[in-house]
C-alpha positions, 0 to 999 in steps of 0.5 A: 066370266068364271065362277071358280070354286078355288080357295081365294087364298090361292092368290097373291093379293097387294093394296093396290088391287084391294083399292081399285074399287072405290068404296061406294062401288063396293058397297052398291055391287058387293065386289072386291078386286083382289088380284091379278092372275094370268092377267085376269082380276080376281074379284071377291064376291059374296051371297049378295052379288047379283050375276046382272051386275057383271057387265058393269063390273067389266067395263069399269075395268075393262079386262078379264074377270074371275069371280070368286065366291068368299064366306061372309066372315072373310068378306067383312075382314077385308071389307073393313081394312078397306073402310079404314084405309078409305076413312084415313085417305079422306081424313088426310086430304081434308087435313091437307086441304084445311091445315090454314083453317085448323090453325086458326080455330086453334089460335082462337081457342084454348090449344088444350080445349081444342084437341080434346074435343071429340070432334067427329069430322076434325081431320086429325081426329079421323086420321089418328082414329083410323090408325088405331081402328086398323091397329085393332082390326089387325090384331097389332100390338103396337103402333109406332109413329115415327118423324123422320126428315120430310115424313113421318112413318107409321108402322104396326107390330104384328105377332112380334114383327114391325110391318110398315103401314103408311107415311104420313106428311111431316107438317102434321106432326105437331097436330097428332103430337097435342091430340095424342098428348091431350087424350092421354092426359099429358102436358102438351107444352113439354116438347122435349121430356119423355112422357108416359100416358094412357088412353082409353079407346072404345071401338064396337062396344069394346074398350082397349087400354093404350099405354102411350109413351113419347120420346123426343127425337132430333125430327120431332116426337116419337110416339109408341102405343102398346094396345092391351085388350081388356076384354081378353086380358088373362090366360089360363095356365091350359091356354098357355099350351105347355108341352107334356114334357113341360107340364108335370113340372108346371103342376109341381111348381103350382103346389109349392109354398115357399121358393123363388120361381123366375121367368126368363127371356128377352124383352117381348118373350111373353114373361108377363103373361106367363106371370099372370096366368101363374098368379090366377092359378094360385088365387084359387088357393085364396091366399094374400097375393101382392105384386110390385110392377112397372107398370100395372098393364092389367088389374086382377081382381082380388090381388093387390097390385103395386105401381113403382114410381121411381121419382117419389122413391117407390122403387122395387126394392122399397115396395118389396120390403114394405110388402113382407110386412104385409103378411103375404103368401105369394109375392110377385116382382115384376122384374128383378133388376138390381142386387138389392131386389135380387137379395130381398127376393132370394130372402123372402123366398127362404123365409117361407114366401113364395116369390115370382118375378122375371130376369132378362136372361137369354137362357136358363143357365144364364139366370145363375150368371146373372144372379151371382154378377148382381152380387146374390151369394151362391148359399142364398141362390142354392137355398131359394131358387127352385124353378126357372122357365125360360121361354120365347113366342114363336109365330104360328103359320096361316092355316088359310095360305101355308104352303107344304114342301119336303125338307132339304137335307140341310134342314133335315139335318138342323131339326135333328131327323133321321129323314126327310119330311113334310114341313110348311112355309108362310105365303100370305093372305088377307086373313093374315094381313099378308104376313104368311103368320097368324097368332103367336104360342110360347115355346118353353124350358121348364127347369125344376133346381134339383140336387144335381142342378145345385152341384152345377151351381157349386162347381161353377161349371159352364152351361155345357154341364147344364145342358147336358144334365137336362138331357139326361134327365129328358127336360125338354129344351127351348129348341126341342120345343120349338122344333116340335112345333115345327114338325107338327106343321104349326110353325116354319124352320125360318121362324124357329131359326130367328127366335131360337139360336 
């Protein structure tokens, strides 16, 4: 036996090693099989491990062992993942061995009543709880439950990337569907129509909002669960971490009394979070703030929020017209989707209102083309548009396992550097769920529309002129902001290339 002083994250683990010891064995002897290195088994231990138990450990594994002492935080996180995985395995075992009994109970009882019951020993309840708990534990933003021809695929979205988690037997799809629909207050009899619902889930004295979307597919109903942590729902402007280059223009924007501010980027680029942070900063001005959203993801005290309902005729355009009669100072429109909404938002912004909204475009210049294509006249665009915030979310490297290396000639040229520098690349460890990344950060391009930019809009010049003007005014672009994160060792060049072309 050797008690090593190297950090545990120097080793690359896998799920096979983590599940080598039974959960009872881990609890009794305070040791976790973690990795194999040079034909030796790396075993994590904590302060409660007794060296007298080493022989029992050796006889259980029948191979050479190295012990690695880890702190309680790391131990608790790894143990929790193993515990959740073990709970799911037990639930699947019970489900597969009690399918007939389960179906018999459903036949005898009202289906909705049965699946609403919080029966702690019901296999399907334990199964879904283990999936949701694991997703929350590893800080996943979404859960995807996807029926295939002969199995159900469960995937998690971690820091914007989908990761395969596990597979379930296709026979369990009906029970999974019924359970999810009932706790989300949806109609379990509608199998061929899309549905949307909401689940309030409690874990470790914390409450989570889970938005459920159901989509019928050829192999059954597909479920997407968006996890929203209601305990940590707001970001301040400072937490968005705008660069020193962009911060002065953001501060200037927060002092505006009227005009149109657009936050742009593809789906999943963090536009809604940025808007919420801006609204919270404006709320301190004690003004009348009204929003129209689809859906209202987070409720903000002191702000009137409206959720659209197109089935009943409440669209963005209709809601916006009514909001203008409510004497607002600041209006937030969740998204500009059509000509009518675009024109009303522009007109509102030139009649004394400050209007915030989002638009799906890939860059700042795309805003101009998109609004003109929607039918907004140039004179209206020139008078209303004040600020464009283009953004992306870039994954940050895990500080516990990132690996340093020297940039090669191609990478140095891509980063527009004069000489090679130290960069970092991902590795993978339990702290980052073996992805090599932990957390995300916004990358921004903040453009204040002044007379020079208005001339470009009038002349209808292409994006080259637009970005030449950005360079002339020393406005940091998306690429430059992302490149600085890579140079500072916070992200990788591969991540920069995948997020910003």
